[in-house]
Steps between C-alpha positions, in 0.01 A plus 500: 500500500613283208365539146543237229472658159613501141684824448768671295818376668694802372313706759658294778865486394661593833270273702558199274876551498492503881316167491765357265773627733338327799458174304839435334405168346527363149767472234625861505402654832678224692818508289772652717708591196233743383454841660167500685394832345567366150311177566200688638499733199506197272215333691300822484552536125402136450183554705407804292550305178296209636215732600447595134359157413405347836279558803660628821317532831661697781429472872520862619505589868378843612473609132878532450696195623521203260517184711418238238490433125344229291545503122377260234417458132323270258758283321416472131813293434418228756131506407586435135735215591284317752151603384416596858436858609816577695621794707835594650528638853810717463509707821390404851668710769393602850678712756661288769428550868244317709457162330124492564461841336720390208286196433174691527634758256618229262162326518312823420722560197460141384122529536507801265699294252254211529213737418681588177568129433130421534389794285743399224430125507864418578564126530870490596721745691880494486723695737869522582585664830819535700471251784595773749150646456380271777150634557398518131635148442325373813169656396529359147554151636214544747278581203593183312795616291772239449873571525685314224833673465768671702715716273856596591655791315874521447670825408845524343700819460689462170612863469863406570500150357619372166207271427671351194819398678409141601331423170724625222363257240136595558337780305229735625258693281156656514209295374352560157159423356650204314583339838137489609415136426821368657445714810143373534626141498765583762241669720270200488776246565619691808169547682501420868268204558429598858377853429159597635324433169638148459415418863140614466288218355238751382736601218556253211869447429458561127359846570779581746755412232338755270600783735868504420507562126284817525723628778802483269301675228391772741858548620619545141237768446575681828786716627650206688851393411542144375856369490589185309791284618658308211743211515653404167234712322217308668265659754600358838292728721305820530427755769251784505542809711380856556714808557382692805614858568524579872649847448166677443 
């Protein structure tokens, strides 16, 4: 028997970690340079944090085994930018096995999400899933979702590298509040014109452009690290990153 219910995910830690272990997809779980146990712990901690402000529905088999997860939230940021009620589908995972069973499970979870969408008058749904989640992606497309992007993640181990060696005349420093306006201009001038928003004719280009300045502002307010690259005292580039601890 399978139950689909909103529940406290902390009560299902072992079962959810087993599901993560069986489905090693995504930026961290599929990275061979990262210990599997550390990546799963990170994914678990991220799920717990997400559950504090989002809705998570678990598919639970025989009252104990977690065989699917769907997680989503109302996006205030995107709603403010586009003036459309928008939601983000963050998690969509089903246990792999018989492909027919996978797709049925994925469809049941998606139906639960669609009930929430209807009850909350959501007009647009955004999701980013690892393409290896074949059944969830298949079911999304079957239900009219459009695939716009294929993201490739590159990891670089710099622990033993002298990152300054090839660029001795370039200076690096952390961003300051006084850099905000320059960074906003850089962000806007480097947008990718073939991203899913620009390709979707339902979104006016002028509103899409408005997304990037607030993202810089939010990054400056957050715990993210923003590094400025200067060439001859002029900002030549910027990169934003998070520090993730896999030792927990």
